[in-house]
N, C-alpha and C positions, 0 to 999 in steps of 0.2 A: 744424614739419613742412615739409620741402622739397617743393614741388609744381611741376613744370614741364610745360608743354604745348608740343609742337612741331607746327607746321602745315606740311604738304607739299602745295602746290597742284598743280593739273593744268597742262597745257601752256598752255591758253588760259583756264583757270578759276582766276583769281587769288584771293588771300585777301580781296579786297573784294567778292566775289560771295556770294550768299545763304548757301549751305551752310557756307562757311568763315568768312564774316563773323559769322554767328550762332553757329557752332561755337566760334570763338575767344572771342567775347564771353561765351558761356556758361561756358567754362573760366575766364576771368578773374573772373567773378562768384563762382565756386566756389573762388577763391584760388590759381589756377594762374598762374605767371609764364609768359607766352606768348612763344615765339620763332617768328618767321615765316621760313621758308626761301623764297628766291626764286631762280629760274633763268631764263635767257633764251638767245637765240641758236639757236632750233630751226629745223629745215627745215620747209617746208610739205608738206602732203599726207601726214602721218604715218599717219592712220587707214587701216587695211587694208594697210599696207606693213610687213611684219615687219622688214625690214632697217632702214628709217627709224625704226621703233619702238625697235629695239635701240640704234641710235645716240643717239636722244633719251634713252633711259633712262640710258645710260652718261654722257652729257653732263650730265644732271640730277644723277646720283649724284656725279659729280666735284665739281660746284658745291656740292652739299649737304655733302659731307665737308669741303670747305674752309671753308664758313660755320660748321658746327657744331664744327669743331676748336677754335674759340675758347672753347668751353664745356666744363665737366666735369660729367658726369652720374652719376659713381660713387657720390656721396653723396645722390642724389635719392631721396626716400622714395616719391614717386608720380610716375612718368613717364607722360605721356599723349601719344599720337601721333594727330593728326587729319590724314587724308590724302584726296586726291581724285584719281580717274582714274589717270593715269600716276604721280601722286604716291604711290599705294598701292604701286606696284612699288618706287619709290625708297625709301620709308619702310621697307618690309620688308627690302630689301637692306641698307640702312644699319644697321638693328637687328641683323641677322645679322653684318655686318662688325664692328660694335662689341661684339658679345656682350651686348647689352642686352635686358632683358625689360620690355616696357611694356604698358600698356593701350592699345587702339587703337579708333578710330572710322574705319571704312573707308567712304568715300562713293564709290559707283559704281566699284568696283575693276575693272580690266581683267584679262583672263585670265592674263597673265604674272605678276600679283601673287601668285597662289596658289602659285607656286613658292617664294616667300619667306615667306609668312604662316605663323605657328606655330598649332598647334591651341589652341583656347580662349583666343585672344589678344585678342578684341574683338568688336565688333558690325559688321554689314554692312548697307548700304542700297543698293538697286538698283531701277531702273525697268524694267518689262517691255518697254518700247519703246526701250531703250538700244541704239543701233546699233553700239557699240564691243564688245559682248560678248553672247552669247546667254544668255538666262535659265537654260536647262538647265545650262549650264557653271557658272554661279554657284551654282545649287542643288546640283549634284553636289559642288562643292568645299567649300561651306559644310557640307554633310552630312559630308563626309570629315574636315573640320577642326573639326567641332563648334562652329560659329560661328552665333549667332543672326542670322537674316537677315530684314530688313524689306523687303517688296516694295511698290512703288507701281504699281498697274496702269496701263499705257499711258504711264508717265512716261519721258522721254528721258534722255540722259546728264547733264543738269543737274537731274534729278529734277523736271522741269516738264511741264505739259500745255499745252493751248491757252487755258485759262481762268486769268486772274490771281487771281480769288478762290479757285478750287480750289487753285492753287499756294500761296497764303498759308496755307490750311488745312492742306495737306500739310506745309509747312515748320514750322508750329506742332507738328504731330504728330511729325515727325522730331526736332525739338529736345526735345520732351518725353521721347522715348525715350532720347536722348543724356543728358539730365539724370538720368533714372532710372539709367542705366548708370553715370554718374559718381558717383552716390550709393551705388552698390553694390547696387542692387535686383536681384532675380532676373529676368533677361531672358526666361527660359523660361516665365514665368507669363503673358506677354501673349498675347492672342488677337486676333481681328478687332476693329477699332474703326471709328468712323464715317468715317475717312479712308482706308479700304481698306488700311491697313497691317496686316501679318500676320507673325507668326513662323512660318516654314515648316520650320525645321530640327528634326530629330527626334533624340532621344537614341539612343545606339548600340544599346541593346537593341531599340528599336522598328525601327531600320533593319535589323538582322540578322533579326529576326522576320519582317519583310515579305519579305526575300530568301529566307528559309527556306520561307515559305509558297509562293512561286513554285516553288521546287525541289520541294516536296512535291506540288504540283499536277501537275507534269510527271512525277514518279515514279509517281504514281497512274495517269496515262494510259499510261505505259509498262507498268505491271503488267497492264493490260487488253488488251494487244495482243501478238502474237507478236514475239519479239525480231528486230530488223533493225538492223544496225550503223550505218545512216545516218538514223535517225529524227530528226525535228526536235526532239523532246523531249529527246533526249540532248544535242544542241547547246545547248539552252536551259539544261539543268542545268549544263553546263560554263561557259556564259557567266555565269550568275548566281553560280555558285561562285567563279569568278575575280574577279568584282566584289566579292564578300564578302571574299575573301582580300586584295584590294587595300585595301578599306575598313579591315580589321582591322590593317593595318600602322600606321595612325595612331590607331586607336580600340580600346578594350577594352570588354567587356561584363561583366555581372554573373556571378559564379561559378556561381550557380544555373542561369542560362540556358546558360552555357558547358557545364556538365556534362550538362545535359539533352540538348543537341544532340549532344555526343560519345557519350553512351550510345546514343542513337538510331542514330547512324551505325555504331557498333560492333556493336550487336545485329542490325542489318540487313546486316552484312558489307560495309558501304560500298556497298551496292546494286550489287554486282559483276554480278549476273545481268542488270542493265539496261545494262551498259556504262558505268557511272558511278563505278567504283572510284577511279581516279586523281583525278578531280575532287573527290569527297567526302573522300578521304584527305587531299588538300591542304587542304581546308577545316578538317578536324579539327586539323591541325597549325597552321593559322593562328589557331585559337581559343586556342592555348596561348601565353601571354605570359611565363611565368616557370617556375622549377623546380617549384613546387607544381603548376601546371597540367599540366606534362609528366608528373610522377609520377602524378597522378590519371588522366591519359590512359593511361599504361602499366598502372596497376592495372585499369582498365576492359578493356583489351586482354587482359591476363593472365587475368582471371577469366572472360571471355566464351567464349573458344574456344582450343583448343590451336593452331589455325591461326595465331593472332596472337602466340604465345609469343615467337617470334624477334624480331618488331618491338618487343614490349614490353621484351624483354631489352636490346635495343640502346638504347632510350630510357632504361632504368634505368642502363645503363653511362655514358651521356653526362651524366646528371644525378646522379651520385654514389651510386647504389645498386648497388655492385659485388656485394654479397651476393646480390641477385636475379639478376644476370647469371650469377654462378657457379652458382646454383641451376638456371638454365636450361641451362647447359652440361652439368652433371652429369646432369640428367634427360633430356637429348636424346641421351645416349650409347646407341646401340642396335646395329644391325648394320652401318650404313654407315661407311665410312672417314672421310668428310669431317667428321663430328661429332667424332670423336676427334682428328683433326688440328687442328681449330679450337680445341678445349678445351686440348689439350696446348700448342699454340703460344701461346695467351693466357696460360696459367699460367707458362710459361717466360719469356715477355716481361715479366711482372709480378713475377718473382722468387718465385713460389709453386711451388717444385720438388716439394714433397710432394703438392700437388694434381695436378701433371702426372703424377707416378708413380701416384697413385691412379686417374686416368683411364685410364692405360695398362694397369693391372692389370685394370680392368673390360673394356677392349678386348681383352685377351688371351683372355678367356672369351667375349665376346659378338660381337665384330666378325667378320663372315663374308667380308670382302673384304680388300683390301690392308692388311697389318699392319706394314708397314715402319716407320712412325713409332712405332708402339707398341713394337716390339722395340728400336729405336734408343734410345728413352727409357728403357726398363728396363735395357738393357745399360749405358748411360751412368751411370745411378744406381748400378748394382752396382759399376762401375769407380770411381766417386767414393767409394764406401764401402769400396773395396778388398775386395769380396766375390768372390774369384776363382772360388769354387765356383758361385755364382749366374751369373757371366759365362759359364762353360763350359756350364751347363745351358741358358741362353738361346741360346748359340751353336749348340749341337747341335739344339735345337728349331727354330731358324730354318732350318737346313740341310735339315730334313725338310719344310718347308712351301713350297708353290709361291707362296703369297700374300705372301712376304717377299722384298725385294730384299737378298740375302745380301751383296752387294758393299758396300752402305752400312753394314750391321752390322759387317763386317770393317774398314771404314775407321775407324769409331769406336774399335774395339779397338786398331787399329794406332796411331791418334793418341794414345791414352792410354799405349800402350807406349813410344812415342818420348818422350813427355813425362816418363815415369818414368825413362827412361835418361838424359835430359838433366839431371834433378835429381840 
């Protein structure tokens, strides 16, 4: 079995420093062939300067690509990446550039790294006193990417404190977690230990449930007060819903929870009475990840209220259930012209001429407004069947009605007459 570990250091944190020294030593003990990437020639004062950080990243990536171009990783059975600080950005960018999927140990990643890190791609270590990145940013991104995160309270960017003995204990704990990860143990099972290390990342169901609880609390408060369009609770529902939508771009939740939330939103008409319709409608759509999800959503809309039939029908059409869309078109035919025009145009565009004629015949009896499209459809059908008697009946009927544009009907008849003469 081919096992390779690549070490991407930080700018000043080289591979001979504790996290990377013991990290690569641990990998070697477990049978990995270790490749160390080294880069140099950086500017000073990079921390806190976005432009210098960008140039440092590009410089390090160029050097890394050159160094690693000497190796082939296509046949590697187990590719491990150990990275530190700015090296986490370089490692992530290099993996995307090469199209490689590796296991990763991310030591003190900087914020820019999360633009390149894939979901479920490794484990993360961070100190809460790290001046290079705020802990909340690391927490948010690890939750988004479903990455187990181990925090060390009050540790700096080197994962150290002021006490040598505490640092040694923490280093032992960090390496123990790395060892467990490399052996394939479940990183989600860990809890607090004696060295204040803790897995803080939650599974997607828990994250969405917590966000939904906040939304519910605000909706409850809105239900107890007269509606005002600038209430703080409305803004909060929007904010949390948008956060949930963003999170769901990278994560999926269980089907059971998904449908429970969708049913709640639909049954409450997306809380439209509290000014939260758009926010919760977007959330329901974000919960849908595949065809099955969307069809279940459409079923829920269809069964709950006639108010949602149009939305359900459009979802059905987009996801291959044309039969349900046609059912909607036919049952929506009533008195208004728009429904007939929409149905006839759809049937004509999809080559269902008989259905278009059927809709037009219903419109001839039921439509109480403009019937121009209806007459044009029926006249054209009669002309195509060469039923001149029916053409003249419809022509005479159209002349007697104020709700028909007789000029358009005559244009169709004239068009077919010229076509017949040409033949």
